[in-house]
N, C-alpha and C positions, 0 to 999 in steps of 0.2 A: 423291230421296234425302233431301232436307231435310224434306219433308212425309210421308215414308214411304208414298208412294202411287206405285205403278209405272204408268208410262204404257202404254197398250195397244199391243202390238207390231203386231197386225193393223191397228189404226187408223192408225198411222204408215205402215205398208207400203201400205195402200190410198190414203191421201191423197198420199203423196210419189211413189209408183211406179205403183200400180194405176190410179188415176184418170187421170193424164196419158197412160199407154199406151192405156187404153181409149178416151179421147177421140180420140187420133191414129188408132187403128185404125178407129173409126167414121167419121172424116172420110175416111180412105183408101178404105173400102168405098163410101161414098156417092159419092166422086169417081170410083171405078172404074165404078159402075153408072149414075150419073146425069149425069156430066159429058160434054159434047160438045166439039167443036173450038172452038166459039164461046164456051163458058163455062169453058174450061180455065183461063184467066187468073184468072177470078173465084174459082175453087176454090183456086188456089194462094195468092191473097191471103188468102182466108178461113183457109187452113191456117196461114199465118204469123201472122195476127192472133190466131187461137186459141192458138197456141204462146206468143205474147207475153203474152196475158192469163193463161195458166196460170202462166208464170214470175212475173208480178207478184203473182198470188194466193199462190203458194208463198212468195215473199219476205215478203209481209205477214204470212202465217201464222207464218213463222219468227221474224219480229220480235216478234210478240205473245207467242210462247212464250218468247223470250229475256227479254222484259220481266217475265213471270211468274216466271222463275227469279231475276232480279235482286231482285224484290220479296220473294221467299221468303228470299234471302240477307240482305237488309237487315233483315227482320223477325227472323230468328234472331240477327243481330248486336245488334239493339236489345234483345232479350230476354236475351241473354247478358250484356250490359253493365248493364242496369237491372233485369232480372228481369221476370217476367210481370206482377206487380203492383208497379210502381215506387214508391219512397218519395216521398211528396208533398213532402218537404222539398227534394228535388232539383229545381231549376227545369227542367233539361233533360229529366229523366225524367218530369215530370208529364204529358207528352203520351202518349197511347196509341200502340201500334204502328201502328194504322190512320192516326192523325193524322200520325205520323212519315212513313209512306209517302206520304200525300197531300202533305206538305210537299216531298218530293223527287220528285214525279211528273214534273215538267218535266225534271229531270236524267235520269230513267229513260228518258223518251221520246227524248231527244236521244242518250243514250249508245247506244241500240240501234236507231237509225235505219239504214235500208239503206245510205245514203250521205249523210254529213253532215259538218259542221265543228263539233267540240265546243269550247266556250269554254275557254280556258286558265285554270288556277287563278291567282288573284291572290295574290302573296306580300306579306304585310303587312310594313310597315317598322316594326320594333320600336323604332327609335331615337326615334320620336315618342311613345312611352309613357314617362311619368315614372318614374324609378327603375330603368330598364333600361340605363343607360349601360355598366355592366360587361358585360352581355350583348352589347351592340352592339360594344364593343371586341374581345371574344372572337370574335365572328362575323367581324369584319373581319380579325383575325389568321389565322383558319382559312381565310378566302377568299383572302388573299394567299398563304398557303402552298400552297393548291391551284392557284392561277394559276401560281405559280412552277414547280411540278412539271409542269403541262401545257405550259408554254413550253419546258421543258427536253426533254420527251419528245415534242414536236410532230414528226410525221413529215413527209417531203417530200410535197408535193401533186402529183398528176398528174390526168389527165382522169377516170379512174375514180373517184378519191377525191372530186373536185369534183362529179361527177354524183351520187355517193352522198350527199354532204353536202347537195346541193340536195334530193334526195328525202327525206332525214331531216329537213330543216328544215320541209318541208311537214307532217310528222307530229309536230312537236315545238313547236308553238305560235308559229312565226315568221310564218306566213301569217295576217294579220289577227288575231293573238292567238288562233288556234284550232288545234285538232288535226284533221287530215283523217283520217277513218276510214271503213271500209266494213263492213257487216254486224256492227257492234258488236264488232270484233276486240279493241279495248282493254278494253272492259267485260267481255268474256268472260274475258280474262286476269285482271282484278281479281277477278271472282267465283270463278274457279278457285282463286286463292290464299286467298281467305277461306273457301271450302268446306273446304280442307285444314286450316284452323285450327278450324273448327266441328265437323267430324266426326272420328270415330276412324278409324284405319287400316283396320279390318275393314269399316267402312261404305263405304269407298271402293273396296274390292275387289269390284267387281260387274261383270257383263257389261253393257256399255253399249248393247247391242241390246235385250235384254229386261229389264235392270236387276235380274237375279237375283243375289243375293250368292253368292260362291264357297262360303261356309260351308253352303249348303243342299244342294249336290250333291258337292262335292269329297271330303268325308270318306267318303262311300259308295264313290266311285270308288277312293280310296286303300285302303279296307278290302278291296275285291275284288282289287286289285292285290297287296296284301300276302298275302292268303289264296290267291292263285293260282286264283281262281274264274273259269272260262271259260264258264260257262253264259250263253247269250244272254239269257234272260229276266231274270236278275239285272242284267246290264249295261244292258238296256233300261230297267228301273225306275230305274237310277242316272243316266240321261242328264239333262243340264241341259235347261232349257226351250228354249234356242236350238237345241241339237242335236235335240231332239224335233221342233221345228217344221221344221227343215231336212230331217229324214228324212221327215216328212209331205209336204212340198213335192216332194221327190224321188219319193215314191211316186205322188203325183198326176200328175206329169209323165210318169212311166213308164206309168201307166194310160192317160193321154190318147194317148201315142204308140202304145201297143198297140191302143187302140180305132181309131185312124186306120189302122193296118196291117191290122186285121181287116176293116174296112169297105171297104178298097181304094179310098180316096178319091184320085182322080187329078186334080189341078188342071190 
């Protein structure tokens, strides 16, 4: 959505579903025709090992794709704040978008690791800066007020609340000053919030399988509905890309089942 390039639906289907299913079917066929009683254990180990390797490969592929999305979001944020050609008088903006992404490449890799501990942000002590005494006093007053409210509204603790607080502490920077996260779940939430700020509402109204905007097919469907047009050909041309692909897959499956029935294949 950010780069206005739609990912291939068939490519994602083949990589995430087609390839693993094909590999497992091939292993099953080879095990059925080649395995003997002495080598059955070896084939089972090979099957589990292949399954483990496929899961690792898919996790790594998903990680790289999430990293690309994060880089695209960061690039859009940089261009929105400083412009495509930033003003040279701005020290922060003198860096190019590519240099900015390179500067944050380490954070991007850690944020989207499959399972990792992300370093907790360091809160700077403003009281050490000269001329910020008023800000420090105001911050202390606000903190005292918040602590008082928390103490008054503190609920009674039981086993469930203690277990939840323990789990929450692991994900909130208490464990070695790090956040424990899996599959970049925190980074995905950050990127989702930023994408909502960067894009218009119409750009977000898309089919998340084919990434086709609703505006490309819904007006035609609405026009047919309002006109009371029941002709199949007109409705076929108004189908979305996802519906069109699903109908094709259904037709292919029905054709395959009919072919099996006509050939009278009896396993």
